[in-house]
VOBA-1610 file (N, C-alpha, C; in pm, whole numbers, padded with zeros to 5 digits, always signed):
BEGIN
Met-04279+00981-09124Met-04227+01072-09021Met-04078+01046-09000Arg-04000+01151-09000Arg-03857+01139-08971Arg-03834+01156-08822Val-03755+01067-08764Val-03726+01069-08621Val-03582+01112-08599Phe-03563+01210-08509Phe-03430+01259-08475Phe-03404+01229-08328Asp-03302+01151-08300Asp-03263+01118-08163Asp-03148+01209-08124Leu-03176+01309-08042Leu-03074+01407-08008Leu-02967+01351-07915Ala-02987+01228-07866Ala-02882+01163-07788Ala-02774+01105-07879Lys-02805+01097-08011Lys-02714+01032-08105Lys-02667+01123-08218Met-02723+01243-08225Met-02685+01333-08335Met-02686+01477-08288Pro-02610+01563-08353Pro-02609+01705-08315Pro-02744+01772-08345Leu-02779+01867-08262Leu-02903+01941-08282Leu-02906+02011-08417Arg-02792+02054-08467Arg-02789+02127-08593Arg-02842+02043-08709Glu-02833+01910-08700Glu-02886+01825-08807Glu-03038+01836-08814Leu-03103+01842-08697Leu-03249+01859-08695Leu-03287+01993-08756Asn-03228+02102-08708Asn-03267+02234-08757Asn-03230+02252-08904Ser-03122+02190-08949Ser-03087+02196-09090Ser-03192+02125-09174Ala-03242+02011-09126Ala-03346+01937-09199Ala-03475+02017-09207Leu-03509+02090-09101Leu-03631+02171-09101Leu-03620+02288-09197His-03499+02333-09226His-03479+02449-09313His-03453+02410-09458Ala-03444+02279-09485Ala-03408+02234-09620Ala-03520+02154-09686Ile-03644+02188-09655Ile-03757+02115-09709Ile-03792+02171-09846Ala-03793+02084-09946Ala-03826+02128-10082Ala-03976+02153-10094Pro-04017+02252-10173Pro-04160+02279-10194Pro-04232+02155-10247Gly-04347+02124-10189Gly-04427+02012-10235Gly-04386+01877-10180Thr-04281+01872-10098Thr-04238+01744-10044Thr-04336+01691-09941Asn-04338+01560-09925Asn-04424+01498-09824Asn-04352+01483-09690Asp-04225+01516-09687Asp-04145+01497-09567Asp-04163+01618-09475Thr-04280+01626-09412Thr-04311+01744-09330Thr-04344+01710-09185Asn-04332+01583-09146Asn-04360+01542-09009Asn-04232+01492-08943Phe-04201+01552-08828Phe-04076+01520-08760Phe-04105+01485-08614Glu-04026+01393-08561Glu-04034+01358-08419Glu-03895+01368-08360Val-03886+01436-08246Val-03758+01453-08177Val-03764+01378-08045Val-03672+01284-08027Val-03668+01207-07903Val-03540+01238-07828Asn-03543+01215-07699Asn-03428+01242-07611Asn-03375+01384-07624Pro-03461+01485-07617Pro-03408+01623-07628Pro-03319+01660-07511Arg-03344+01600-07393Arg-03258+01619-07276Arg-03228+01766-07247Gly-03328+01851-07262Gly-03310+01993-07231Gly-03230+02069-07333Ser-03220+02017-07455Ser-03143+02086-07559Ser-03199+02225-07586His-03109+02319-07615His-03150+02456-07645His-03177+02473-07794Ala-03263+02570-07828Ala-03289+02609-07967Ala-03339+02495-08053Val-03426+02412-07997Val-03487+02304-08075Val-03595+02363-08166Ala-03593+02325-08292Ala-03694+02369-08391Ala-03703+02520-08402Val-03589+02585-08409Val-03583+02731-08423Val-03582+02769-08571Gly-03655+02875-08604Gly-03651+02932-08738Gly-03731+02856-08842Ile-03830+02780-08802Ile-03914+02709-08899Ile-03987+02810-08988Asp-03982+02788-09118Asp-04054+02876-09211Asp-04134+02795-09312Gln-04175+02675-09270Gln-04256+02587-09354Gln-04371+02530-09270Pro-04480+02485-09331Pro-04592+02426-09256Pro-04563+02283-09213Val-04459+02265-09132Val-04420+02132-09085Val-04477+02107-08946Thr-04476+01979-08906Thr-04519+01939-08773Thr-04402+01875-08701Val-04374+01924-08579Val-04264+01872-08500Val-04317+01829-08363Glu-04297+01703-08329Glu-04336+01649-08198Glu-04208+01625-08119Val-04193+01694-08005Val-04074+01681-07922Val-04111+01599-07799Arg-04049+01482-07783Arg-04083+01389-07675Arg-03991+01411-07556Gly-04018+01513-07479Gly-03937+01544-07362Gly-03926+01694-07344Ser-03854+01735-07242Ser-03841+01878-07210Ser-03724+01941-07284Val-03736+02072-07307Val-03636+02144-07384Val-03583+02262-07304Gly-03471+02319-07351Gly-03409+02433-07284Gly-03453+02565-07344Tyr-03357+02655-07362Tyr-03384+02790-07411Tyr-03437+02791-07555Tyr-03524+02886-07582Tyr-03561+02932-07717Tyr-03620+02827-07810Cys-03686+02728-07757Cys-03753+02629-07844Cys-03857+02699-07932Ala-03860+02662-08059Ala-03959+02712-08155Ala-03954+02863-08172Gly-03841+02923-08145Gly-03827+03066-08168Gly-03836+03100-08315Met-03893+03214-08347Met-03909+03265-08484Met-03992+03170-08571Asn-04079+03093-08510Asn-04164+03001-08587Asn-04253+03079-08683Asp-04256+03037-08808Asp-04340+03101-08910Asp-04412+02994-08990Gly-04521+02941-08933Gly-04604+02848-09006Gly-04599+02704-08958Gly-04508+02671-08869Gly-04497+02534-08822Gly-04588+02506-08704Thr-04607+02376-08675Thr-04680+02332-08556Thr-04583+02251-08472Val-04549+02304-08355Val-04450+02240-08267Val-04519+02205-08135Thr-04511+02078-08095Thr-04566+02034-07968Thr-04455+01976-07883Val-04439+02029-07762Val-04338+01980-07669Val-04410+01897-07562His-04383+01767-07561His-04443+01678-07462His-04356+01679-07337Gly-04353+01793-07274Gly-04270+01817-07157Gly-04276+01965-07125Ser-04175+02017-07060Ser-04169+02159-07026Ser-04064+02230-07111Ala-04069+02363-07108Ala-03978+02443-07191Ala-03907+02547-07107Gly-03781+02572-07139Gly-03703+02673-07071Gly-03737+02813-07117Pro-03656+02912-07083Pro-03685+03051-07117Pro-03696+03076-07267Gly-03782+03168-07303Gly-03789+03217-07440Gly-03857+03127-07540Val-03944+03036-07495Val-04014+02951-07591Val-04098+03037-07685Ala-04096+03006-07813Ala-04173+03078-07916Ala-04141+03226-07922Glu-04020+03264-07884Glu-03980+03405-07892Glu-03984+03454-08037Asn-04038+03571-08057Asn-04047+03634-08189Asn-04120+03545-08290Met-04218+03472-08243Met-04298+03385-08330Met-04379+03471-08428Met-04389+03423-08553Met-04458+03496-08658Met-04597+03439-08686Ser-04605+03306-08700Ser-04733+03239-08728Ser-04717+03092-08691Gly-04827+03017-08704Gly-04822+02876-08668Gly-04869+02854-08526Thr-04839+02737-08472Thr-04886+02699-08338Thr-04773+02631-08262Val-04758+02669-08135Val-04664+02603-08044Val-04742+02562-07920Val-04733+02434-07883Val-04804+02382-07766Val-04702+02324-07669Ile-04706+02368-07545Ile-04621+02315-07440Ile-04711+02236-07344Glu-04690+02106-07338Glu-04775+02022-07254Glu-04748+02042-07105Gly-04629+02087-07071Gly-04593+02109-06931Gly-04589+02256-06897Asp-04485+02298-06825Asp-04469+02437-06784Asp-04372+02510-06878Ala-04378+02642-06875Ala-04284+02725-06952Ala-04213+02820-06857Ser-04085+02843-06882Ser-04007+02933-06799Ser-04030+03078-06841Gln-03935+03164-06811Gln-03952+03308-06829Gln-03972+03349-06975Tyr-04033+03463-06993Tyr-04059+03534-07118Tyr-04106+03444-07232Ala-04202+03359-07202Ala-04265+03278-07307Ala-04338+03369-07406Gly-04317+03345-07534Gly-04385+03424-07637Gly-04337+03567-07648Ala-04219+03596-07597Ala-04168+03735-07599Ala-04161+03789-07741Thr-04206+03909-07758Thr-04205+03984-07885Thr-04277+03910-07998Gly-04361+03813-07963Gly-04432+03737-08066Gly-04520+03825-08153Arg-04513+03804-08284Arg-04585+03889-08379Arg-04713+03823-08432Gly-04729+03694-08412Gly-04848+03625-08462Gly-04846+03480-08418Gly-04949+03406-08461Gly-04957+03265-08425Gly-05018+03244-08288Leu-05017+03118-08245Leu-05080+03078-08118Leu-04981+02999-08035Leu-04962+03041-07910Leu-04882+02969-07812Leu-04974+02920-07702Val-04978+02788-07681Val-05060+02729-07575Val-04968+02665-07473Ile-04982+02703-07347Ile-04904+02646-07238Ile-05003+02578-07144Lys-04995+02446-07136Lys-05094+02371-07058Lys-05065+02371-06909Gly-04943+02405-06871Gly-04908+02418-06730Gly-04903+02563-06690Asn-04801+02598-06613Asn-04781+02735-06568Asn-04674+02804-06652Ala-04677+02936-06654Ala-04573+03015-06718Ala-04509+03105-06614Ala-04378+03120-06620Ala-04306+03201-06522Ala-04318+03350-06555Ser-04229+03428-06502Ser-04237+03574-06514Ser-04224+03621-06659Arg-04279+03738-06684Arg-04266+03809-06813Arg-04326+03733-06931Cys-04425+03654-06905Cys-04494+03586-07015Cys-04555+03691-07109Gly-04526+03681-07238Gly-04582+03775-07333Gly-04520+03913-07330Ile-04399+03926-07278Ile-04335+04058-07273Ile-04321+04115-07414Ser-04361+04238-07433Ser-04351+04310-07560Ser-04419+04235-07674Met-04528+04165-07643Met-04601+04091-07746Met-04655+04187-07852Lys-04649+04143-07979Lys-04682+04231-08091Lys-04785+04168-08185Gly-04875+04088-08132Gly-04978+04028-08217Gly-05001+03881-08191Ile-04916+03818-08113Ile-04930+03676-08080Ile-05051+03654-07988Asp-05111+03536-07997Asp-05213+03492-07902Asp-05150+03389-07810Ile-05158+03412-07679Ile-05101+03322-07579Ile-05212+03276-07486Val-05226+03145-07470Val-05326+03089-07379Val-05252+03002-07277Val-05264+03038-07150Val-05197+02965-07042Val-05304+02902-06954Gln-05299+02770-06942Gln-05402+02702-06864Gln-05376+02710-06714Gly-05253+02736-06674Gly-05220+02750-06533Gly-05204+02895-06493Asn-05102+02923-06411Asn-05075+03058-06362Asn-04961+03123-06441Ile-04950+03254-06430Ile-04837+03327-06489Ile-04768+03409-06381Gly-04639+03436-06403Gly-04561+03509-06305Gly-04569+03660-06320His-04481+03729-06247His-04486+03875-06242His-04441+03937-06374Met-04482+04059-06394Met-04446+04143-06510Met-04487+04080-06643Ser-04590+04001-06644Ser-04636+03943-06770Ser-04705+04049-06855Ala-04690+04036-06987Ala-04744+04132-07085Ala-04687+04272-07067Phe-04569+04282-07008Phe-04502+04412-06995Phe-04483+04473-07135Met-04531+04593-07153Met-04523+04665-07281Met-04589+04586-07394Gly-04694+04514-07361Gly-04766+04439-07464Gly-04830+04533-07565Gln-04791+04521-07691Gln-04836+04616-07793Gln-04965+04573-07861Ser-04977+04445-07896Ser-05102+04393-07953Ser-05104+04242-07936Gly-05219+04183-07965Gly-05236+04039-07941Gly-05319+04015-07816His-05325+03889-07774His-05412+03850-07663His-05339+03754-07569Leu-05354+03778-07440Leu-05303+03688-07337Leu-05421+03638-07256Val-05443+03508-07257Val-05554+03445-07185Val-05495+03356-07076Val-05538+03377-06952Val-05484+03302-06839Val-05600+03240-06762Leu-05599+03107-06752Leu-05707+03040-06680Leu-05681+03039-06530Gly-05557+03054-06489Gly-05522+03058-06348Gly-05505+03199-06297Asn-05405+03219-06212Asn-05380+03349-06149Asn-05263+03420-06217Ala-05255+03551-06195Ala-05145+03633-06250Ala-05069+03697-06135Gly-04937+03705-06150Gly-04853+03764-06047Gly-04853+03916-06049Asp-04756+03974-05981Asp-04746+04120-05967Asp-04727+04190-06102Ala-04776+04312-06109Ala-04749+04406-06219Ala-04794+04353-06354Leu-04910+04295-06359Leu-04964+04249-06486Leu-04984+04368-06580Gly-04937+04354-06705Gly-04963+04457-06806Gly-04895+04590-06781Asp-04781+04589-06714Asp-04713+04716-06688Asp-04677+04785-06819Ser-04708+04914-06829Ser-04680+04995-06949Ser-04744+04935-07073Leu-04863+04882-07057Leu-04935+04815-07165Leu-04975+04914-07275Tyr-04974+04866-07399Tyr-05025+04944-07511Tyr-05164+04891-07547Glu-05178+04814-07654Glu-05312+04771-07698Glu-05335+04621-07690Ala-05245+04545-07629Ala-05271+04403-07608Ala-05390+04387-07513Lys-05468+04283-07534Lys-05586+04255-07452Lys-05557+04136-07362Leu-05586+04151-07233Leu-05555+04049-07134Leu-05684+03997-07071Phe-05693+03864-07059Phe-05810+03801-06997Phe-05760+03704-06890Val-05806+03724-06767Val-05760+03640-06656Val-05881+03584-06582Arg-05881+03453-06566Arg-05992+03387-06498Arg-05975+03389-06346Gly-05851+03383-06299Gly-05824+03378-06155Gly-05798+03515-06095Glu-05715+03515-05992Glu-05683+03639-05922Glu-05559+03707-05983Val-05558+03839-05978Val-05442+03917-06023Val-05380+03981-05899Lys-05253+03950-05873Lys-05189+04001-05751Lys-05181+04152-05752Ser-05140+04209-05866Ser-05141+04355-05879Ser-05129+04390-06027Leu-05175+04510-06062Leu-05165+04560-06199Leu-05048+04655-06212Gly-04982+04650-06328Gly-04870+04739-06352Gly-04916+04879-06390Ala-04820+04967-06413Ala-04849+05106-06448Ala-04935+05113-06573Asp-05043+05187-06563Asp-05133+05216-06676Asp-05220+05097-06718Cys-05221+04989-06642Cys-05309+04876-06673Cys-05429+04881-06579Ile-05548+04868-06636Ile-05671+04874-06556Ile-05766+04760-06597Gln-05858+04730-06507Gln-05964+04636-06545Gln-06065+04708-06631Lys-06115+04641-06736Lys-06209+04701-06829Lys-06335+04616-06840Glu-06437+04679-06891Glu-06565+04610-06909Glu-06552+04497-07010Met-06615+04385-06978Met-06618+04272-07070Met-06745+04284-07154Lys-06732+04335-07274Lys-06845+04357-07363Lys-06874+04230-07445Pro-06991+04224-07509Pro-07024+04105-07590Pro-06917+04072-07694Lys-06856+04172-07756Lys-06754+04144-07856Lys-06631+04079-07794His-06603+04112-07667His-06490+04050-07600His-06522+03907-07558Leu-06644+03883-07518Leu-06686+03746-07485Leu-06677+03657-07608Lys-06717+03710-07722Lys-06709+03635-07847Lys-06563+03606-07884Leu-06479+03708-07873Leu-06338+03693-07903Leu-06274+03589-07812Leu-06304+03596-07683Leu-06246+03503-07587Leu-06293+03360-07614Ala-06419+03344-07647Ala-06471+03210-07680Ala-06395+03150-07798Glu-06364+03234-07896Glu-06290+03188-08014Glu-06148+03148-07977Leu-06085+03225-07889Leu-05949+03193-07847Leu-05944+03063-07768Leu-06040+03043-07680Leu-06045+02919-07601Leu-06067+02798-07692Glu-06155+02813-07788Glu-06180+02704-07882Glu-06055+02674-07965Lys-05990+02779-08009Lys-05868+02765-08087Lys-05760+02690-08009Ala-05756+02710-07879Ala-05657+02645-07793Ala-05702+02507-07746Gly-05822+02465-07787Gly-05871+02333-07751Gly-05922+02321-07609Ile-05963+02433-07551Ile-06009+02434-07412Ile-06161+02428-07409Thr-06215+02334-07335Thr-06359+02317-07322Thr-06400+02327-07174Gly-06529+02346-07151Gly-06580+02349-07015Gly-06548+02475-06938Val-06504+02578-07008Val-06472+02706-06944Val-06550+02815-07014Ala-06625+02894-06938Ala-06709+02998-06997Ala-06635+03131-07001Pro-06645+03206-07110Pro-06582+03338-07118Pro-06627+03432-07006Glu-06748+03414-06959Glu-06801+03501-06853Glu-06724+03486-06722Glu-06643+03382-06709Glu-06566+03360-06586Glu-06439+03447-06581Phe-06408+03517-06689Phe-06284+03595-06698Phe-06310+03743-06675Lys-06202+03812-06638Lys-06201+03958-06634Lys-06106+04008-06742Arg-06137+04124-06794Arg-06055+04182-06901Arg-05972+04298-06848Tyr-05847+04306-06894Tyr-05757+04414-06854Tyr-05695+04477-06979Gly-05674+04607-06972Gly-05617+04677-07086Gly-05552+04806-07042Ser-05507+04883-07140Ser-05436+05007-07113Ser-05532+05121-07079Ala-05494+05199-06978Ala-05569+05321-06946Ala-05532+05435-07041Arg-05425+05417-07116Arg-05379+05512-07219Arg-05339+05648-07163Thr-05293+05648-07039Thr-05248+05774-06979Thr-05099+05799-07000Leu-05027+05697-07049Leu-04882+05712-07067Leu-04843+05722-07214Tyr-04941+05734-07303Tyr-04910+05740-07446Tyr-04828+05865-07481Asn-04856+05974-07415Asn-04783+06099-07436Asn-04731+06148-07301Phe-04612+06204-07302Phe-04552+06245-07176Phe-04634+06355-07109Asn-04657+06333-06980Asn-04727+06432-06898Asn-04652+06439-06765Ile-04612+06559-06725Ile-04532+06574-06604Ile-04602+06517-06483Asp-04736+06516-06483Asp-04809+06462-06368Asp-04793+06311-06355Asn-04752+06244-06466Asn-04734+06099-06463Asn-04587+06058-06462Ala-04498+06150-06431Ala-04354+06125-06442Ala-04310+06004-06362Asp-04368+05983-06245Asp-04325+05870-06161Asp-04363+05735-06220Ala-04455+05732-06314Ala-04501+05605-06371Ala-04420+05560-06491Tyr-04340+05652-06548Tyr-04264+05615-06669Tyr-04146+05526-06633
//
């Protein structure tokens, strides 16, 4: 395992090392110590590497991840796993605003709480939050899944497309065109798989409610003008 101490070297050396891995090399495990809130840690990974970050990070950690496994043993600032393609990102603490924004694939697990706009414009990513999420989460969510074990703030799923939302706790309010939907056996099975994938045990899918798009805003209708 290669260890990078960000108190002693520029962040660019870490990201350069992650981008310069030769095919077939064994040098695929990295540890980052003393991140001290550094921004853009482990951004742009396009290899099946493992990165353990020992501390909290700033903006855009693990953004554009495509195949890597990144674990932050602390909290993350805004934009963690933004535009993620594949792989896994785990935040042991809390995440700030727009976690997983525009994510196209992969799994983001937040073991604490997530702030506002979690999963905004998500496009296929799976996000599992063990705590609460803030307002306007899953705004314009196009596809993928958002699973919340805690509560959700105002305007959940505003202008939602086809992303599927599962919330175990209370929802303060639903956004435009987002409604509660029936939890069918196929959804219970899907949710069980997502919980298992995120390493969550002792929680039954039946404890969640499902939310999705009412599909009334897909085409312009003058009667819905105030909702656009």
